[in-house]
N, C-alpha and C positions, 0 to 999 in steps of 0.2 A: 509512427506508432499508432497501432490501431486499438480502440477500445471499445469494447463491447459491454452493455448493460443488461441485467436481467434484474426485474423488480424496480422499486422506488427507494431513494435514499430515506426521506421521510418528509413531512410538510414543511420543514425549515430548510432544507437543503435541496437544490434543484439538480437535475441530472446535468444540466449545463454548468453548474459550478464545480461539480465533482469532476467533469471531463477537464474543466480549466485547471483545477487543484492538480489532478493526474499530471497534466503537460508541465505545470509548475514545479511540482514536486521532483519528478524525473528529470526536468532539465538542470536541477540543482547537483544532483549526484549521479547521473548516468552519462557516460560520453556520447554525443551526439551521433557518432557512428553507430552505437549500439541501439539507440533510440529507433532508428529507421526499420529495425527488423522486429521490434517488441510487439507482442499482442497481448492485451489484457482482457480478461473476461471478469467482469466484477459483479457478483452478485449481491444484492441486498435483501436481506431477511432475518428473521429472528433466529440467533444462533443459541444454541445449547450453552450452558453455563460454562462447561468444560472448554468451550472453544474461545474463551474470554469474549472480546468484541469484533474479533475477525482472524482471518488467517490467510496465508499465501502458499499456493501449492504449484510448483512447475509442471507442465503438462506433458514433459519428456523426460526420460531419464538421462539426457545428455550432459556433458560437464558444462556447457554454456547454453542452458535452455533459453527460448525467446519467447514463449507461450506460457501464460500463466493464468491461473483461476485465483481470484482473490474474493473472499466473502466478508462483508461488514454488515454487522448488526443493524437492522432499519429502525431500531426501536430508542436509540441513543441520542442524544442532542447534536446539533450542527458542529460545534468545536471538537466534541469527543469523535464524531464521524470523521472530520479532518485529520483528527490525531492518529487514528486507526489508519485511515487512508496512507499518511506520510510513514507510520511504522512498515505498513505492507510494501510500501515501495521501496523501503530500504532492503526488505528481504528481496524483492525482485532485482535490486542492483547486487545483492550478494550472490544470488543463483546466476544471474545473468553473465556476470563478470567472472564466473568460477571460484568465487572467494569461498562459497557454501556448496556442498554436495552430500547429499544424503547416500550413505553406503548401503549395501544389500542388508547387512546385519541390523537388526532393530537397535536403537539408539546410539548408532555409529555413524559419525560424520566426518567429513574432511572440511576442516575450517583454515582458510588461507595456506594450504599446503601441508598441514598437521592433521593426522588422524586422531580422532576422539571418541571416546566412549563417555557418554553423557547420561548413562542409566542411573548414577548415584546422584545427580546434581539436580538441583530445583531449576524449572525452566527461566527463572529470570537469571540463573547464573551461567546460561550457556551464552558464551562471547558474541554470536550473532545477535542474541536478543539484547544484550547490554549496548550493543553499537545501536540496534533499532531503538532501543527505549531512550537512549542518548540523544538520538538526532531527531526523533519525532517532534519534540516540544519546539526546538529551533526552527525546523522546517516550518510547523504552522505559525509561528511568530513571524517569520521572514514572509510567508504567504499574507498574513493578515497585514503586515507593513506595506508589501506590494499592493495590495488591494486599494488601502487607504491612499497611497502615493499617486496610484493611477485613477483615483476616484471611482473605483469598480464597486458597486453595492448589490451583491445578489439578493440580499435580504429585501431589498426595497423592490426588486424585479419580483419577489415572491409574493409581496403584498400588493403589488400593483397587477398581480396576475399575468405578468408579461413574460414570467420565465418560460423558456422553450426546451424541449428535448431534442437533442441531436440524433 
């Protein structure tokens, strides 16, 4: 998997930690064979209110896209940024495995083989958002648990000034 960053997460999250978290989150939910070909372009910037804290967009109209643009609001705190990253990685999984596909007509999608018109639904009721919202908290919990078990503390690196950019 290739990861490219544009901008900085914020003072409390290093690019190194975001790269590590990407690797961790994707390894939880995306098959290894798919990971080899994934390319993520992650931009950190202030997002408009209607974008929530982040978004994920496939960069091709194919059924199984492998390249994605993710945006994450850089003004939010560390755990919230990690949660947004986990949420958007779930969308990467959904698109790259062909579970989610945006059709030509506005508000029309294919979700796990079934065509859906979501024009009358609130975004939180979209099945792919239900899945992403349901998974993000557990993914961040497992990430924090992993860091503790492995004795990894990116926050300490930030305070010592030794965090590096890849």
